[in-house]
FIGU-511491 format. One record per residue (C-alpha): residue in one letter; x, y, z. Coordinates in nm, 4 decimals. Each point is the difference from the previous one (the first is absolute). Layout:
N
{residuo:A, c1:X, c2:Y, c3:Z}
...
END
This chain:
357
{residuo:M, c1:-0.5019, c2:-2.0570, c3:-2.9197}
{residuo:V, c1:0.0340, c2:-0.2689, c3:0.2697}
{residuo:L, c1:0.0213, c2:0.1065, c3:0.3668}
{residuo:N, c1:0.1593, c2:-0.2074, c3:0.2762}
{residuo:D, c1:0.1131, c2:0.0429, c3:0.3540}
{residuo:W, c1:0.3449, c2:-0.1462, c3:0.0673}
{residuo:N, c1:0.1520, c2:-0.1160, c3:0.3285}
{residuo:H, c1:0.3791, c2:0.0116, c3:0.0154}
{residuo:D, c1:0.0267, c2:-0.2242, c3:0.3055}
{residuo:F, c1:-0.1944, c2:-0.3101, c3:-0.1056}
{residuo:D, c1:-0.2468, c2:-0.1423, c3:-0.2525}
{residuo:S, c1:-0.3788, c2:0.0303, c3:0.0046}
{residuo:N, c1:-0.0512, c2:-0.3468, c3:0.1537}
{residuo:T, c1:0.2232, c2:0.0879, c3:0.2938}
{residuo:A, c1:-0.1777, c2:0.3343, c3:0.0381}
{residuo:H, c1:-0.3326, c2:-0.1836, c3:0.0175}
{residuo:L, c1:0.1309, c2:-0.2394, c3:0.2652}
{residuo:K, c1:0.1318, c2:0.2912, c3:0.2054}
{residuo:S, c1:-0.3239, c2:0.1976, c3:-0.0299}
{residuo:G, c1:-0.1355, c2:-0.1670, c3:0.3136}
{residuo:G, c1:0.2709, c2:0.1698, c3:0.2076}
{residuo:F, c1:0.2279, c2:0.2103, c3:-0.2167}
{residuo:F, c1:0.3125, c2:0.0924, c3:0.1938}
{residuo:E, c1:0.2394, c2:0.2837, c3:-0.0746}
{residuo:P, c1:0.3783, c2:-0.0654, c3:-0.0166}
{residuo:D, c1:0.0302, c2:0.1205, c3:0.3618}
{residuo:G, c1:-0.2602, c2:-0.2545, c3:0.1146}
{residuo:S, c1:-0.2880, c2:0.2438, c3:0.0414}
{residuo:K, c1:-0.3354, c2:-0.0832, c3:-0.1563}
{residuo:F, c1:-0.0897, c2:0.1828, c3:-0.3196}
{residuo:S, c1:-0.2970, c2:0.2366, c3:0.0320}
{residuo:P, c1:-0.1767, c2:0.0420, c3:-0.3366}
{residuo:L, c1:-0.1241, c2:0.3417, c3:-0.1045}
{residuo:E, c1:-0.3640, c2:0.0792, c3:-0.0750}
{residuo:S, c1:-0.1821, c2:0.1306, c3:-0.3043}
{residuo:Y, c1:-0.1760, c2:0.3370, c3:-0.0327}
{residuo:D, c1:-0.3152, c2:-0.1386, c3:0.1637}
{residuo:S, c1:0.1780, c2:-0.1820, c3:0.2874}
{residuo:S, c1:-0.0334, c2:-0.3386, c3:-0.1703}
{residuo:K, c1:0.2907, c2:-0.2292, c3:0.0819}
{residuo:Y, c1:0.2469, c2:-0.1967, c3:-0.2094}
{residuo:S, c1:0.1382, c2:-0.3403, c3:0.0885}
{residuo:N, c1:0.3573, c2:-0.0235, c3:0.1270}
{residuo:F, c1:0.1603, c2:0.0408, c3:-0.3398}
{residuo:K, c1:0.2706, c2:0.2618, c3:0.0115}
{residuo:W, c1:0.0601, c2:0.2271, c3:-0.2989}
{residuo:H, c1:0.3622, c2:-0.0046, c3:-0.1143}
{residuo:S, c1:-0.0062, c2:0.1284, c3:-0.3570}
{residuo:G, c1:-0.2033, c2:0.0000, c3:-0.3187}
{residuo:L, c1:0.0583, c2:-0.0976, c3:-0.3615}
{residuo:I, c1:-0.1493, c2:0.1255, c3:-0.3251}
{residuo:N, c1:0.0670, c2:-0.2439, c3:-0.2839}
{residuo:G, c1:0.2624, c2:-0.1698, c3:0.2141}
{residuo:K, c1:0.2027, c2:0.3085, c3:0.0902}
{residuo:G, c1:0.0015, c2:0.2106, c3:0.3127}
{residuo:R, c1:0.2022, c2:0.1459, c3:0.2844}
{residuo:Y, c1:0.0470, c2:-0.0933, c3:0.3621}
{residuo:Y, c1:-0.0054, c2:0.2931, c3:0.2423}
{residuo:D, c1:0.1891, c2:-0.0559, c3:0.3248}
{residuo:P, c1:-0.2437, c2:0.1014, c3:0.2777}
{residuo:S, c1:0.2809, c2:0.1286, c3:0.2227}
{residuo:T, c1:0.1865, c2:0.2151, c3:-0.2557}
{residuo:R, c1:-0.2930, c2:0.0508, c3:-0.2424}
{residuo:N, c1:0.2444, c2:-0.0478, c3:-0.2872}
{residuo:H, c1:-0.0708, c2:-0.2404, c3:-0.2850}
{residuo:N, c1:0.2286, c2:-0.2552, c3:-0.1617}
{residuo:S, c1:0.0165, c2:0.1826, c3:-0.3391}
{residuo:A, c1:-0.1509, c2:-0.2952, c3:-0.1869}
{residuo:P, c1:-0.1237, c2:0.0763, c3:-0.3546}
{residuo:L, c1:-0.3694, c2:0.0709, c3:-0.0551}
{residuo:S, c1:-0.2397, c2:-0.1013, c3:-0.2757}
{residuo:R, c1:-0.0550, c2:0.2695, c3:-0.2621}
{residuo:F, c1:-0.3037, c2:0.0565, c3:-0.2191}
{residuo:S, c1:0.0724, c2:0.2007, c3:-0.3142}
{residuo:V, c1:-0.2611, c2:0.2287, c3:-0.1621}
{residuo:K, c1:-0.0033, c2:0.2574, c3:-0.2783}
{residuo:Q, c1:-0.1397, c2:0.3418, c3:0.0746}
{residuo:G, c1:-0.3616, c2:0.0272, c3:-0.1109}
{residuo:E, c1:-0.0736, c2:-0.3725, c3:-0.0267}
{residuo:T, c1:-0.2420, c2:-0.1999, c3:0.2143}
{residuo:I, c1:0.1180, c2:-0.3298, c3:0.1504}
{residuo:R, c1:-0.2103, c2:-0.2792, c3:0.1488}
{residuo:F, c1:0.1382, c2:-0.1633, c3:0.3151}
{residuo:R, c1:-0.1203, c2:-0.3216, c3:0.1624}
{residuo:V, c1:0.1006, c2:-0.0164, c3:0.3659}
{residuo:I, c1:0.0057, c2:-0.3359, c3:0.1789}
{residuo:S, c1:0.0536, c2:-0.0356, c3:0.3732}
{residuo:A, c1:0.1918, c2:-0.3204, c3:0.0718}
{residuo:G, c1:0.0916, c2:0.0964, c3:0.3553}
{residuo:T, c1:-0.0287, c2:-0.1918, c3:0.3251}
{residuo:M, c1:-0.2063, c2:0.2193, c3:0.2284}
{residuo:F, c1:-0.0273, c2:0.3737, c3:-0.0563}
{residuo:P, c1:-0.2434, c2:0.2073, c3:-0.2062}
{residuo:L, c1:0.2046, c2:0.2416, c3:-0.2131}
{residuo:R, c1:-0.0971, c2:0.3504, c3:-0.1094}
{residuo:V, c1:0.1346, c2:0.0680, c3:-0.3504}
{residuo:S, c1:0.0706, c2:0.3490, c3:-0.1369}
{residuo:V, c1:0.2114, c2:0.1715, c3:-0.2656}
{residuo:D, c1:0.1593, c2:0.3322, c3:0.0875}
{residuo:R, c1:-0.1852, c2:0.2983, c3:-0.1587}
{residuo:H, c1:-0.2188, c2:-0.2247, c3:-0.2190}
{residuo:L, c1:-0.3676, c2:-0.0825, c3:0.0498}
{residuo:L, c1:-0.1037, c2:-0.3550, c3:-0.0882}
{residuo:T, c1:-0.3054, c2:-0.0978, c3:-0.2041}
{residuo:M, c1:-0.1260, c2:-0.3283, c3:0.1466}
{residuo:I, c1:-0.1748, c2:-0.2265, c3:-0.2519}
{residuo:S, c1:-0.0324, c2:-0.3554, c3:0.1357}
{residuo:S, c1:0.0212, c2:-0.2239, c3:0.3051}
{residuo:D, c1:0.1054, c2:-0.3655, c3:-0.0241}
{residuo:G, c1:-0.0495, c2:0.0209, c3:-0.3767}
{residuo:Y, c1:-0.3533, c2:0.1442, c3:0.0115}
{residuo:R, c1:-0.0629, c2:0.3431, c3:-0.1498}
{residuo:F, c1:-0.1705, c2:0.2819, c3:0.1802}
{residuo:E, c1:-0.0666, c2:0.3579, c3:-0.1043}
{residuo:N, c1:0.3215, c2:0.2038, c3:0.0080}
{residuo:V, c1:0.0772, c2:0.1878, c3:0.3202}
{residuo:S, c1:0.2937, c2:0.2362, c3:0.0647}
{residuo:V, c1:0.1847, c2:-0.0503, c3:0.3294}
{residuo:E, c1:0.3098, c2:0.1169, c3:0.1847}
{residuo:S, c1:0.0780, c2:-0.3573, c3:0.1087}
{residuo:F, c1:-0.1573, c2:-0.3404, c3:0.0565}
{residuo:I, c1:0.0346, c2:-0.2771, c3:0.2570}
{residuo:L, c1:0.0238, c2:-0.3687, c3:-0.0790}
{residuo:S, c1:0.0376, c2:-0.3044, c3:0.2230}
{residuo:P, c1:0.1922, c2:-0.3223, c3:-0.0726}
{residuo:G, c1:-0.1623, c2:-0.1797, c3:-0.2913}
{residuo:E, c1:-0.1711, c2:0.3095, c3:-0.1448}
{residuo:R, c1:0.0566, c2:0.1523, c3:-0.3442}
{residuo:F, c1:-0.0820, c2:0.3459, c3:-0.1308}
{residuo:D, c1:0.0501, c2:0.1571, c3:-0.3439}
{residuo:F, c1:0.0552, c2:0.3728, c3:-0.0464}
{residuo:L, c1:0.0879, c2:0.2456, c3:-0.2756}
{residuo:L, c1:0.2754, c2:0.2566, c3:0.0461}
{residuo:T, c1:0.0420, c2:0.2969, c3:-0.2349}
{residuo:A, c1:0.3561, c2:0.1302, c3:-0.0130}
{residuo:D, c1:-0.0970, c2:0.3693, c3:-0.0003}
{residuo:E, c1:0.2478, c2:0.1349, c3:0.2564}
{residuo:T, c1:0.3343, c2:0.1752, c3:-0.0500}
{residuo:V, c1:0.2636, c2:-0.2317, c3:-0.1486}
{residuo:G, c1:0.1831, c2:-0.1652, c3:0.2876}
{residuo:R, c1:-0.0134, c2:-0.2887, c3:0.2473}
{residuo:Y, c1:-0.2738, c2:-0.0644, c3:0.2543}
{residuo:W, c1:-0.0391, c2:-0.2322, c3:0.2952}
{residuo:I, c1:-0.2366, c2:-0.2957, c3:0.0004}
{residuo:F, c1:-0.0879, c2:-0.1086, c3:0.3536}
{residuo:A, c1:-0.1805, c2:-0.3024, c3:0.1419}
{residuo:E, c1:-0.0344, c2:0.0760, c3:0.3721}
{residuo:T, c1:-0.1586, c2:-0.2002, c3:0.2801}
{residuo:T, c1:-0.3013, c2:0.1392, c3:0.1836}
{residuo:E, c1:0.1788, c2:-0.0351, c3:0.3344}
{residuo:V, c1:0.0046, c2:0.2941, c3:0.2411}
{residuo:K, c1:0.1880, c2:0.0474, c3:0.3280}
{residuo:N, c1:-0.2767, c2:0.2121, c3:0.1476}
{residuo:V, c1:-0.3605, c2:-0.0430, c3:-0.1135}
{residuo:A, c1:-0.1173, c2:0.3469, c3:0.1040}
{residuo:S, c1:0.2793, c2:0.1904, c3:-0.1770}
{residuo:Q, c1:0.0522, c2:-0.2695, c3:-0.2693}
{residuo:T, c1:0.3764, c2:0.0336, c3:0.0516}
{residuo:R, c1:0.1754, c2:-0.2424, c3:-0.2321}
{residuo:P, c1:0.3025, c2:-0.2167, c3:0.0755}
{residuo:T, c1:0.3500, c2:0.1419, c3:-0.0522}
{residuo:P, c1:0.1569, c2:-0.0988, c3:-0.2304}
{residuo:R, c1:-0.3178, c2:-0.0364, c3:-0.2016}
{residuo:H, c1:-0.1279, c2:-0.3537, c3:-0.0617}
{residuo:R, c1:-0.0218, c2:-0.0004, c3:-0.3770}
{residuo:A, c1:0.1298, c2:-0.1319, c3:-0.3291}
{residuo:E, c1:0.1446, c2:0.2459, c3:-0.2520}
{residuo:A, c1:0.0412, c2:0.0188, c3:-0.3768}
{residuo:I, c1:0.0654, c2:0.2701, c3:-0.2599}
{residuo:L, c1:-0.2217, c2:0.1423, c3:-0.2739}
{residuo:E, c1:0.2360, c2:0.1650, c3:-0.2488}
{residuo:Y, c1:-0.0690, c2:0.1958, c3:-0.3157}
{residuo:E, c1:0.2090, c2:-0.1216, c3:-0.2946}
{residuo:E, c1:0.0770, c2:0.3611, c3:-0.0931}
{residuo:A, c1:0.1893, c2:0.0403, c3:0.3307}
{residuo:G, c1:0.2833, c2:-0.2198, c3:-0.1285}
{residuo:P, c1:0.1761, c2:-0.2863, c3:0.1778}
{residuo:M, c1:0.1010, c2:0.0078, c3:0.3642}
{residuo:P, c1:0.2138, c2:-0.2710, c3:0.1637}
{residuo:D, c1:-0.1458, c2:-0.1879, c3:0.2961}
{residuo:T, c1:0.2714, c2:0.1397, c3:0.2267}
{residuo:N, c1:-0.1240, c2:0.3553, c3:-0.0575}
{residuo:Y, c1:-0.3393, c2:-0.0817, c3:0.1504}
{residuo:N, c1:0.1669, c2:-0.0219, c3:0.3405}
{residuo:N, c1:0.0931, c2:0.3690, c3:-0.0236}
{residuo:W, c1:-0.3159, c2:0.1068, c3:-0.1767}
{residuo:V, c1:-0.2070, c2:0.0350, c3:0.3156}
{residuo:K, c1:0.0452, c2:-0.1681, c3:0.3383}
{residuo:N, c1:-0.3472, c2:-0.0582, c3:0.1392}
{residuo:P, c1:-0.2608, c2:0.1679, c3:-0.2190}
{residuo:L, c1:-0.3618, c2:0.0625, c3:0.0829}
{residuo:N, c1:-0.2610, c2:-0.0618, c3:-0.2639}
{residuo:R, c1:-0.1567, c2:0.3257, c3:-0.1117}
{residuo:N, c1:-0.3009, c2:0.0570, c3:-0.2204}
{residuo:P, c1:-0.0533, c2:0.3776, c3:-0.0218}
{residuo:Q, c1:-0.3487, c2:-0.0541, c3:-0.1464}
{residuo:C, c1:-0.1093, c2:-0.1407, c3:0.3374}
{residuo:I, c1:0.1199, c2:0.2929, c3:0.2109}
{residuo:S, c1:-0.2773, c2:0.2348, c3:-0.1070}
{residuo:S, c1:-0.2684, c2:-0.2324, c3:-0.1409}
{residuo:R, c1:-0.1707, c2:-0.3287, c3:0.0810}
{residuo:C, c1:0.1862, c2:-0.3213, c3:-0.0863}
{residuo:Y, c1:-0.0847, c2:-0.3631, c3:0.0605}
{residuo:V, c1:0.1610, c2:-0.3173, c3:0.1332}
{residuo:L, c1:-0.1616, c2:-0.3114, c3:-0.1446}
{residuo:N, c1:-0.0768, c2:-0.3218, c3:0.1887}
{residuo:C, c1:0.0636, c2:0.1165, c3:0.3574}
{residuo:P, c1:-0.0581, c2:-0.2955, c3:0.2372}
{residuo:F, c1:-0.1235, c2:0.2490, c3:0.2602}
{residuo:G, c1:-0.2441, c2:0.2880, c3:0.0343}
{residuo:V, c1:0.2172, c2:0.2630, c3:0.1709}
{residuo:S, c1:0.1362, c2:0.3262, c3:-0.1441}
{residuo:F, c1:0.3619, c2:0.0856, c3:-0.0726}
{residuo:V, c1:0.1401, c2:0.2314, c3:0.2678}
{residuo:D, c1:0.2980, c2:0.1200, c3:-0.2052}
{residuo:N, c1:-0.2137, c2:0.1206, c3:-0.2924}
{residuo:S, c1:-0.3635, c2:0.0963, c3:0.0514}
{residuo:N, c1:-0.0469, c2:0.0161, c3:-0.3783}
{residuo:L, c1:0.0494, c2:-0.3765, c3:-0.0331}
{residuo:E, c1:-0.3177, c2:-0.2062, c3:0.0090}
{residuo:C, c1:-0.0464, c2:-0.3776, c3:-0.0087}
{residuo:L, c1:-0.1812, c2:-0.1706, c3:-0.2832}
{residuo:H, c1:-0.1173, c2:-0.3555, c3:0.0617}
{residuo:L, c1:-0.0844, c2:-0.2722, c3:-0.2493}
{residuo:T, c1:-0.3672, c2:0.0762, c3:0.0489}
{residuo:N, c1:0.0643, c2:0.3532, c3:-0.1282}
{residuo:L, c1:0.0976, c2:-0.1461, c3:-0.3378}
{residuo:T, c1:-0.2322, c2:-0.0837, c3:-0.2882}
{residuo:S, c1:0.0571, c2:-0.3166, c3:-0.1986}
{residuo:T, c1:-0.0082, c2:0.0289, c3:-0.3793}
{residuo:E, c1:-0.1873, c2:-0.3325, c3:-0.0106}
{residuo:N, c1:-0.3641, c2:-0.0205, c3:0.1045}
{residuo:Q, c1:-0.0462, c2:-0.3197, c3:0.1991}
{residuo:T, c1:-0.3223, c2:-0.0393, c3:0.1956}
{residuo:V, c1:-0.1781, c2:-0.2796, c3:0.1821}
{residuo:E, c1:-0.2866, c2:-0.1343, c3:-0.2098}
{residuo:K, c1:-0.2559, c2:0.0489, c3:0.2764}
{residuo:E, c1:0.0062, c2:0.2382, c3:0.2921}
{residuo:N, c1:0.1300, c2:-0.1719, c3:0.3142}
{residuo:D, c1:0.0694, c2:-0.3136, c3:-0.2051}
{residuo:F, c1:0.3081, c2:-0.0945, c3:0.1992}
{residuo:I, c1:0.1104, c2:-0.2009, c3:0.3016}
{residuo:E, c1:0.1669, c2:0.1974, c3:0.2765}
{residuo:K, c1:0.2886, c2:-0.1254, c3:0.2135}
{residuo:F, c1:0.1932, c2:0.1694, c3:0.2802}
{residuo:Y, c1:0.3723, c2:-0.0481, c3:0.0603}
{residuo:N, c1:0.1848, c2:0.1536, c3:0.2913}
{residuo:F, c1:0.3725, c2:0.0467, c3:-0.0600}
{residuo:A, c1:0.0774, c2:0.0987, c3:0.3577}
{residuo:F, c1:0.2850, c2:-0.2291, c3:0.1042}
{residuo:F, c1:-0.1890, c2:-0.1672, c3:0.2851}
{residuo:G, c1:0.2671, c2:-0.2230, c3:0.1585}
{residuo:G, c1:0.2387, c2:0.0729, c3:-0.2904}
{residuo:G, c1:-0.0403, c2:-0.0005, c3:-0.3772}
{residuo:S, c1:-0.3558, c2:-0.1164, c3:-0.0652}
{residuo:I, c1:-0.3297, c2:0.0598, c3:-0.1811}
{residuo:N, c1:-0.3094, c2:-0.0073, c3:0.2210}
{residuo:G, c1:0.2242, c2:-0.1303, c3:0.2786}
{residuo:R, c1:0.1038, c2:-0.3033, c3:-0.2065}
{residuo:H, c1:0.3705, c2:-0.0671, c3:-0.0541}
{residuo:W, c1:0.0869, c2:-0.1751, c3:-0.3244}
{residuo:E, c1:0.1383, c2:-0.3531, c3:0.0256}
{residuo:Y, c1:0.1311, c2:-0.1704, c3:-0.3130}
{residuo:P, c1:-0.1791, c2:-0.3258, c3:-0.0930}
{residuo:P, c1:0.2027, c2:-0.3214, c3:-0.0319}
{residuo:V, c1:-0.0707, c2:-0.0160, c3:-0.3763}
{residuo:S, c1:-0.0787, c2:0.2486, c3:-0.2756}
{residuo:A, c1:-0.3492, c2:0.1370, c3:0.0595}
{residuo:A, c1:-0.0350, c2:0.0866, c3:-0.3702}
{residuo:S, c1:0.0955, c2:-0.3355, c3:-0.1566}
{residuo:Q, c1:-0.0716, c2:-0.2473, c3:0.2835}
{residuo:K, c1:-0.3225, c2:0.1324, c3:0.1462}
{residuo:D, c1:-0.1387, c2:-0.3512, c3:0.0554}
{residuo:E, c1:0.2755, c2:-0.0687, c3:0.2547}
{residuo:L, c1:-0.1079, c2:0.2830, c3:0.2303}
{residuo:Q, c1:-0.2962, c2:-0.1742, c3:0.1665}
{residuo:D, c1:0.1806, c2:-0.0207, c3:0.3341}
{residuo:V, c1:0.1444, c2:0.3515, c3:-0.0163}
{residuo:D, c1:-0.1679, c2:0.2723, c3:0.2085}
{residuo:T, c1:-0.1059, c2:0.2731, c3:-0.2450}
{residuo:T, c1:-0.2605, c2:0.1696, c3:0.2207}
{residuo:C, c1:0.2098, c2:0.0914, c3:0.3064}
{residuo:K, c1:-0.2539, c2:-0.1482, c3:0.2416}
{residuo:E, c1:0.2104, c2:0.0900, c3:0.3039}
{residuo:C, c1:-0.0130, c2:0.3741, c3:-0.0708}
{residuo:T, c1:-0.2170, c2:0.2103, c3:0.2295}
{residuo:K, c1:-0.0476, c2:0.3706, c3:0.0517}
{residuo:D, c1:0.2689, c2:-0.0123, c3:0.2693}
{residuo:K, c1:0.2325, c2:-0.2609, c3:-0.1475}
{residuo:A, c1:0.1886, c2:-0.0101, c3:-0.3278}
{residuo:C, c1:0.0847, c2:-0.3371, c3:-0.1521}
{residuo:S, c1:0.1883, c2:-0.1565, c3:-0.2910}
{residuo:C, c1:-0.1399, c2:-0.2021, c3:-0.2876}
{residuo:T, c1:-0.0023, c2:-0.0272, c3:-0.3780}
{residuo:H, c1:-0.2549, c2:0.2813, c3:-0.0175}
{residuo:T, c1:-0.2121, c2:-0.0461, c3:-0.3129}
{residuo:E, c1:-0.2846, c2:0.2074, c3:-0.1427}
{residuo:T, c1:-0.2324, c2:-0.1706, c3:-0.2497}
{residuo:L, c1:-0.1532, c2:0.2333, c3:-0.2583}
{residuo:E, c1:-0.2743, c2:-0.0674, c3:-0.2519}
{residuo:S, c1:0.0909, c2:0.0209, c3:-0.3676}
{residuo:N, c1:-0.1318, c2:0.2906, c3:-0.2100}
{residuo:K, c1:-0.1083, c2:0.1993, c3:0.3044}
{residuo:Y, c1:0.0878, c2:0.3544, c3:0.0977}
{residuo:Y, c1:0.1626, c2:0.0361, c3:0.3418}
{residuo:Q, c1:0.0447, c2:0.3154, c3:0.2024}
{residuo:F, c1:0.2899, c2:-0.0295, c3:0.2456}
{residuo:V, c1:0.0034, c2:0.2432, c3:0.2905}
{residuo:L, c1:0.3591, c2:0.0170, c3:0.1266}
{residuo:I, c1:0.0582, c2:0.1575, c3:0.3399}
{residuo:N, c1:0.2865, c2:0.0437, c3:0.2448}
{residuo:D, c1:-0.1556, c2:0.0336, c3:0.3425}
{residuo:G, c1:-0.0037, c2:-0.1501, c3:0.3477}
{residuo:N, c1:0.2634, c2:-0.2104, c3:0.1714}
{residuo:G, c1:0.3277, c2:0.0186, c3:-0.1971}
{residuo:S, c1:-0.1111, c2:0.2847, c3:-0.2267}
{residuo:G, c1:0.1993, c2:0.3016, c3:-0.1115}
{residuo:Y, c1:0.2724, c2:-0.1669, c3:-0.2060}
{residuo:A, c1:0.0368, c2:0.1282, c3:-0.3565}
{residuo:H, c1:0.0213, c2:-0.2699, c3:-0.2659}
{residuo:P, c1:-0.1264, c2:-0.0488, c3:-0.3567}
{residuo:V, c1:-0.2580, c2:-0.2608, c3:-0.1001}
{residuo:H, c1:0.0237, c2:-0.1979, c3:-0.3244}
{residuo:L, c1:-0.2487, c2:-0.2288, c3:-0.1712}
{residuo:H, c1:0.1802, c2:-0.2447, c3:-0.2272}
{residuo:G, c1:-0.1431, c2:-0.1085, c3:-0.3324}
{residuo:H, c1:-0.3008, c2:0.2339, c3:-0.0003}
{residuo:N, c1:-0.0852, c2:0.3555, c3:-0.0925}
{residuo:F, c1:-0.2013, c2:0.2236, c3:0.2274}
{residuo:Q, c1:-0.1417, c2:0.3502, c3:0.0239}
{residuo:V, c1:0.0440, c2:0.2257, c3:0.3019}
{residuo:V, c1:-0.3465, c2:0.1477, c3:0.0596}
{residuo:K, c1:0.0554, c2:0.1827, c3:0.3288}
{residuo:Q, c1:0.2767, c2:0.0861, c3:0.2425}
{residuo:G, c1:-0.0227, c2:0.1551, c3:0.3434}
{residuo:F, c1:0.2170, c2:0.0961, c3:0.2958}
{residuo:S, c1:-0.1326, c2:0.0020, c3:0.3528}
{residuo:D, c1:0.1297, c2:-0.0321, c3:0.3545}
{residuo:D, c1:-0.3133, c2:-0.1936, c3:0.0882}
{residuo:I, c1:-0.1420, c2:-0.2220, c3:-0.2719}
{residuo:F, c1:-0.3116, c2:-0.0680, c3:0.2082}
{residuo:K, c1:-0.1064, c2:0.3603, c3:-0.0651}
{residuo:S, c1:0.0094, c2:-0.0537, c3:-0.3764}
{residuo:P, c1:-0.3433, c2:0.0425, c3:-0.1652}
{residuo:D, c1:0.0971, c2:-0.2723, c3:-0.2508}
{residuo:I, c1:0.0296, c2:-0.2788, c3:0.2554}
{residuo:K, c1:-0.2701, c2:-0.1341, c3:0.2274}
{residuo:C, c1:0.1868, c2:-0.1562, c3:0.2896}
{residuo:L, c1:-0.1715, c2:-0.3082, c3:0.1421}
{residuo:G, c1:0.2555, c2:-0.0664, c3:0.2733}
{residuo:W, c1:0.3639, c2:-0.0928, c3:0.0406}
{residuo:W, c1:-0.0540, c2:-0.3509, c3:-0.1338}
{residuo:W, c1:-0.0728, c2:0.1091, c3:-0.3557}
{residuo:Y, c1:0.3478, c2:0.0899, c3:-0.1134}
{residuo:Y, c1:0.1586, c2:-0.3153, c3:0.1301}
{residuo:L, c1:-0.2749, c2:-0.2434, c3:-0.0966}
{residuo:Q, c1:-0.1381, c2:0.1335, c3:-0.3284}
END
């Protein structure tokens, strides 16, 4: 199951170029919504979503969709199906759920963890999750939703109308065929309902925030650090690792530790010897000034590294995923705080440390 956001007005490159000052058709500047915890998104506007290449566009003025066909996933009653969900979107974290079915989560990015039953899960662009679904409901058709975590009002968690989500259909084979055109009359704008979660505790996996859900007090966030890996991987000696700090606050724009990436004139991987005159240390960066360079970190081979990733200070508050290409890693702790300097895990030595580490 591949999830995408889809813009009907222009391609992703144009959307990126316009993100510095996204203007509405009437000339007004686009104001992005916030997430549940008040974190901000860049100026990428949600238009519609796709699941396996199919989806519907909802007109924001009429709230009617364009009746496009949706992807269908066929199951037999009583069987258990394994799904792998891949987020290939541009910007938004998506919360995935299946109407009236709980999901048994089993792996993240291809790595197994002990099974956990959830009402839904959230994944950001580039993430993958596997889950098991048991077709144990009444024979019929059920909605699959992948909805953004945007809200119009943080306190009430009021969601956009029409809802910012991608849609698909889970259908039991025993229900018989139904033409695509009939889906338009099936239900106009459904709400996902899991009756199990009305009277008992249910979970949402991988919340990128620490707040509660206002619309259902029985929903509780589970984070990656609440999961237990099925593989036992430990450092050979206690504290046998090198620690590095990286601040992903966009100080002066997209940056890490206040350093904006600048492409080198040649390939850094294959022509390393030709980079002697290229600035890889960002010498001009200070605690008050961001700068641009071919920012390079040199790591020792066969060493354990602990990366502490934060989003704090000047330019903080924007929600975005973080990837590490070509390497595997373990998430050992995750925290949410309005003031990272109050965290017992971090000894703050002054403002200079997260720009100059």
